[in-house]
C-alpha positions in Angstrom: -11.7 -63.6 -0.3 -8.6 -61.4 -0.1 -7.4 -60.7 3.5 -7.6 -57.1 4.5 -4.3 -57.4 6.3 -1.2 -57.0 3.9 1.4 -59.6 4.5 4.9 -58.6 5.7 6.4 -58.3 2.2 3.5 -56.2 0.9 3.6 -53.9 3.9 7.3 -53.3 3.5 6.9 -52.4 -0.1 3.9 -50.2 0.6 5.7 -48.5 3.4 8.7 -47.7 1.2 6.4 -46.3 -1.5 4.6 -44.3 1.1 7.8 -42.7 2.4 8.8 -41.8 -1.2 5.3 -40.4 -2.0 5.3 -38.2 1.2 8.9 -37.1 1.4 9.8 -36.8 -2.3 6.8 -36.7 -4.6 4.4 -34.5 -2.6 6.9 -31.6 -1.9 7.9 -31.5 -5.6 4.5 -31.9 -7.2 3.5 -28.2 -7.4 6.8 -27.0 -8.9 6.8 -29.9 -11.3 3.3 -29.1 -12.5 4.0 -25.4 -12.9 7.4 -25.9 -14.7 6.1 -28.9 -16.7 9.2 -30.9 -15.7 9.9 -33.8 -13.4 13.4 -34.0 -12.1 15.2 -37.1 -13.4 16.6 -37.8 -9.9 13.1 -37.8 -8.5 11.9 -40.4 -11.0 15.1 -42.4 -10.5 14.6 -42.5 -6.7 11.1 -43.9 -7.2 12.4 -46.5 -9.7 15.0 -47.7 -7.1 12.2 -48.8 -4.8 11.8 -51.7 -7.2 8.0 -51.8 -7.6 8.2 -53.3 -11.1 11.3 -55.3 -10.3 9.5 -57.0 -7.4 6.8 -58.2 -9.8 9.3 -59.9 -12.2 10.5 -63.4 -11.6 14.3 -64.0 -11.1 14.4 -65.9 -14.4 13.9 -62.5 -16.1 16.1 -60.4 -13.9 13.6 -59.5 -11.2 13.3 -60.6 -7.6 9.7 -61.5 -7.0 6.4 -62.6 -8.4 3.6 -60.4 -9.8 0.6 -59.6 -7.6 -2.1 -57.3 -8.8 -3.1 -56.8 -5.1 0.4 -55.6 -4.1 0.4 -53.4 -7.2 -2.9 -51.8 -6.3 -1.7 -51.1 -2.8 1.5 -49.5 -4.0 0.0 -47.5 -6.8 -2.5 -45.9 -4.4 0.3 -44.9 -2.1 2.4 -43.4 -4.9 -0.5 -41.5 -6.5 -1.2 -40.1 -3.0 2.1 -38.3 -3.3 1.6 -37.1 -6.9 -0.1 -38.6 -9.9 2.3 -37.3 -12.6 5.3 -38.5 -10.6 3.7 -41.9 -10.0 2.9 -42.4 -13.7 6.4 -41.3 -14.6 8.0 -43.9 -12.3 5.6 -46.6 -13.6 6.0 -45.8 -17.3 8.3 -48.8 -18.0 5.6 -51.0 -16.5 3.4 -50.1 -19.5 5.9 -52.0 -21.6 7.1 -54.7 -19.3 4.0 -55.9 -17.5 2.0 -56.8 -20.7 5.0 -58.8 -21.8 5.1 -60.6 -18.5 1.4 -61.2 -18.6 1.0 -62.1 -22.3 4.3 -62.2 -24.0 6.0 -65.2 -25.5 8.9 -66.9 -23.7 11.3 -65.4 -26.2 9.9 -61.9 -25.6 10.2 -62.2 -21.9 13.8 -63.4 -22.1 14.7 -60.6 -24.6 12.9 -57.6 -23.1 12.3 -57.9 -19.4 15.9 -57.9 -18.3 16.6 -54.8 -20.5 13.8 -52.9 -18.8 14.5 -53.7 -15.1 18.2 -54.6 -14.6 19.5 -51.0 -14.8 18.4 -47.5 -14.2 15.0 -46.1 -15.2 14.8 -46.2 -19.0 11.8 -44.9 -21.0 10.1 -47.9 -22.4 6.4 -47.1 -22.9 3.1 -48.1 -24.5 0.5 -46.5 -26.8 -3.1 -47.4 -26.4 -5.2 -44.2 -26.3 -6.5 -42.6 -29.5 -8.0 -39.3 -30.5 -11.7 -40.3 -30.7 -14.7 -39.1 -28.7 -15.9 -42.8 -28.7 -12.5 -44.3 -27.9 -12.8 -48.0 -27.0 -9.8 -50.0 -26.1 -11.5 -53.0 -27.7 -12.3 -51.3 -31.0 -9.2 -49.3 -32.0 -8.8 -47.3 -35.1 -5.1 -48.0 -35.4 -4.9 -51.0 -37.7 -2.5 -54.0 -37.9 -2.5 -56.1 -41.1 -0.4 -59.1 -42.0 2.2 -58.5 -44.7 3.8 -61.8 -45.5 5.7 -62.9 -42.3 5.4 -59.3 -40.9 2.8 -56.9 -39.7 2.1 -53.3 -40.9 0.7 -50.8 -38.4 -1.1 -47.6 -39.4 -2.8 -45.0 -37.1 -2.3 -42.3 -34.6 -1.9 -42.6 -30.8 -2.4 -40.0 -28.1 -1.0 -39.3 -24.6 2.0 -41.6 -25.0 4.4 -41.0 -22.0 8.1 -40.4 -22.8 7.5 -41.4 -26.4 10.1 -38.9 -27.7 13.0 -40.9 -26.2 11.5 -44.3 -25.8 13.7 -47.3 -26.5 10.6 -49.2 -27.6 6.9 -48.7 -27.7 4.3 -51.4 -27.2 1.6 -50.3 -29.7 -1.9 -51.6 -29.5 -3.8 -52.0 -32.7 -7.0 -53.5 -34.2 -6.3 -56.8 -36.0 -9.4 -58.4 -37.5 -11.5 -56.8 -34.7 -9.3 -57.9 -31.8 -6.9 -55.7 -29.9 -3.3 -56.9 -30.2 0.0 -55.4 -29.0 3.1 -55.0 -31.2 6.6 -54.1 -30.0 7.9 -51.2 -32.1 11.6 -50.5 -31.6 13.1 -47.0 -31.5 13.8 -45.6 -35.0 11.4 -47.9 -36.8 10.6 -46.7 -40.4 7.3 -44.9 -40.5 7.2 -44.2 -36.7 7.1 -40.5 -35.9 6.6 -38.7 -32.6 5.3 -35.1 -32.4 7.9 -32.4 -31.5 5.5 -30.7 -29.1 4.3 -32.3 -25.9 0.6 -32.7 -25.3 -1.0 -29.6 -23.6 -3.5 -30.8 -21.0 -5.6 -29.6 -18.1 -3.3 -31.4 -15.7 -0.4 -33.9 -15.6 1.8 -31.3 -17.2 4.9 -32.6 -15.5 4.5 -35.9 -17.3 5.9 -35.6 -20.9 3.3 -37.1 -23.3 3.3 -37.0 -27.1 1.3 -38.0 -30.1 2.6 -40.9 -32.0 2.0 -41.5 -35.7 2.4 -44.9 -37.4 2.6 -44.6 -41.2 2.8 -48.2 -42.4 5.3 -49.2 -39.7 6.5 -52.8 -40.4 7.4 -55.1 -37.5 8.3 -58.7 -37.6 6.0 -61.5 -36.5 8.2 -62.1 -33.5 7.2 -58.6 -32.3 3.6 -59.4 -31.9 2.8 -59.7 -28.2 2.4 -63.4 -27.5 4.1 -64.4 -30.7 2.3 -65.8 -33.7 -0.8 -66.9 -31.7 -1.3 -63.4 -30.1 -2.6 -62.8 -26.7 -5.7 -62.2 -24.5 -6.0 -58.4 -24.3 -8.8 -58.6 -21.7 -6.4 -59.5 -19.0 -4.0 -56.7 -19.9 -6.9 -54.2 -20.0 -8.1 -55.5 -16.6 -4.7 -54.8 -15.1 -4.7 -51.3 -16.6 -8.1 -50.6 -15.2 -7.2 -51.8 -11.7 -4.1 -49.6 -11.8 -6.1 -46.6 -12.9 -8.7 -47.2 -10.1 -5.9 -47.5 -7.6 -4.3 -44.2 -8.7 -7.7 -42.5 -8.5 -7.9 -43.7 -4.9 -4.6 -42.1 -4.1 -5.6 -38.8 -5.5 -9.0 -38.9 -3.8 -7.4 -39.8 -0.4 -5.0 -36.9 -0.7 -7.9 -34.5 -1.3 -9.9 -35.9 1.5 -7.1 -35.7 4.1 -6.1 -32.2 3.1 -9.8 -31.0 3.2 -10.3 -32.7 6.5 -7.2 -31.0 8.1 -8.3 -27.7 6.7 -11.8 -28.0 8.0 -10.5 -28.8 11.5 -8.4 -25.6 11.5 -10.6 -23.1 9.6 -13.1 -21.1 11.7 -16.3 -19.4 10.6 -18.6 -17.6 13.0 -16.6 -18.8 16.0 -16.5 -22.5 15.3 -14.4 -24.9 13.2 -16.1 -25.5 9.8 -15.7 -29.2 10.3 -18.4 -28.9 12.9 -20.8 -27.4 10.3 -23.3 -30.1 9.3 -22.9 -29.4 5.6 -19.1 -29.8 5.7 -19.3 -32.8 8.0 -21.7 -34.6 5.7 -19.5 -33.8 2.7 -16.4 -35.3 4.4 -18.4 -38.4 5.5 -19.6 -39.0 2.0 -16.2 -38.5 0.5 -14.7 -41.1 2.9 -17.5 -43.5 2.3 -17.1 -43.4 -1.5 -13.3 -43.9 -1.2 -13.7 -46.9 1.0 -16.4 -48.5 -1.2 -14.2 -48.1 -4.4 -11.1 -49.3 -2.5 -12.9 -52.6 -1.6 -14.1 -53.0 -5.2 -10.6 -52.4 -6.5 -9.0 -54.8 -4.1 -11.5 -57.5 -5.0 -10.9 -57.0 -8.7 -7.1 -57.3 -8.1 -7.6 -60.4 -6.0 -9.8 -61.9 -8.7 -7.1 -61.2 -11.2 -4.5 -62.9 -9.0 -6.6 -66.0 -8.5 -7.6 -66.3 -12.2 -11.3 -65.7 -11.7 -13.4 -65.4 -14.8 -15.1 -62.4 -13.1 -11.9 -60.3 -12.9 -12.5 -58.5 -16.3 -16.0 -57.4 -15.3 -14.9 -56.5 -11.8 -12.0 -54.4 -13.0 -14.3 -52.5 -15.3 -16.7 -51.8 -12.4 -13.8 -50.6 -10.2 -12.4 -48.3 -12.9 -15.7 -46.7 -13.8 -16.7 -46.3 -10.2 -13.3 -44.8 -9.4 -13.5 -42.3 -12.2 -16.8 -41.0 -10.8 -15.6 -41.2 -7.2 -12.4 -39.2 -7.7 -14.2 -36.4 -9.5 -16.7 -36.1 -6.7 -14.2 -36.2 -3.9 -11.7 -33.8 -5.5 -14.5 -31.4 -6.4 -15.7 -31.5 -2.8 -12.2 -30.9 -1.6 -12.1 -27.6 -3.5 -15.6 -26.7 -2.2 -14.6 -27.2 1.4 -11.6 -24.9 1.1 -13.9 -22.2 -0.3 -12.0 -19.4 -2.1 -8.7 -20.9 -1.0 -9.6 -24.1 -3.0 -9.4 -22.1 -6.2 -5.9 -20.8 -5.8 -2.7 -22.7 -6.6 -1.2 -22.3 -3.1 -3.4 -25.2 -2.1 -3.0 -28.6 -4.0 -6.8 -29.4 -4.0 -7.3 -27.5 -7.3 -4.5 -29.6 -9.0 -6.0 -32.8 -7.6 -9.4 -31.9 -9.1 -7.8 -31.3 -12.5 -6.0 -34.7 -12.1 -9.3 -36.3 -11.1 -11.0 -35.1 -14.3 -8.4 -37.1 -16.4 -9.2 -40.5 -15.1 -12.1 -41.0 -17.5 -9.5 -41.1 -20.3 -6.5 -42.5 -18.5 -6.8 -46.2 -19.3 -3.4 -47.2 -20.7 -1.3 -44.9 -18.6 -0.8 -47.3 -15.7 -0.7 -51.1 -15.2 -0.2 -53.4 -12.3 
């Protein structure tokens, strides 16, 4: 079983991410959400911490080895600062990590150094589709063989930084199996909407619709090469990342609501002493701890190659989506009328929490 004590390297990375989340992301979060813009220097500073670089072996330009557990710890810390900022910093991971997990040796050699050796560059991925019954294992975007090439057709939603992406890893249905295809910038038939997505939250993160009109890619651009890849492991990594990010948002709401309840007085006593408030805070903390353990276990299973990792990651993700909505809603309730105004961040965290049910594919560890 995974040790509950991070090793020295893990702790150093998590501490660096935590300082960035608290000192840089959190102070800028409100203004970024309102202005719908994340400052480039803010994203670059998060990139310089080297979260992705630390998970890429030296052979491909990195300086470490991938660990889903380390990624889960770091993603929670970063999302604690601001979810939109965290997703922005991690956007190149959407492209690089699946290649590391499932790409061919040629793909790793060609693409991984390009992504990580320099400044933050918008490499991204497209998984989510506009469908009320969206299922990552039953996509409507289709890939069909065309001689030695593949042709992609369909529409994708919520693709971060798609407008200026150097390449997009597009997931499509190929004979009933989800497969990834590397689509380079400027590919014929690839078009990105001019207008950004208008959402309830995450407005600081630029996301776009992407249309694929018979986009032709070579066989060498199929993730994993001619034999393809096991999408289950990629999806499990996405779900663990999403669960970890949900934990960060929930923890932020709990800490803020707790501090408020200890300061706010009603009828001569701190509201934290009111049984109804105390019970809410206790339930919030309990749910966070339960989902954190489930998420860590899923990450540990992924690292150790357990056959149960796919199932466990699904349980962690679905549990986290429910947990973060409950916790952030309670955070607003505890602040009363103050919870409904934008001067306090709990209302933004609640809007962020609502999005986790559809966020698979926006983060990966």
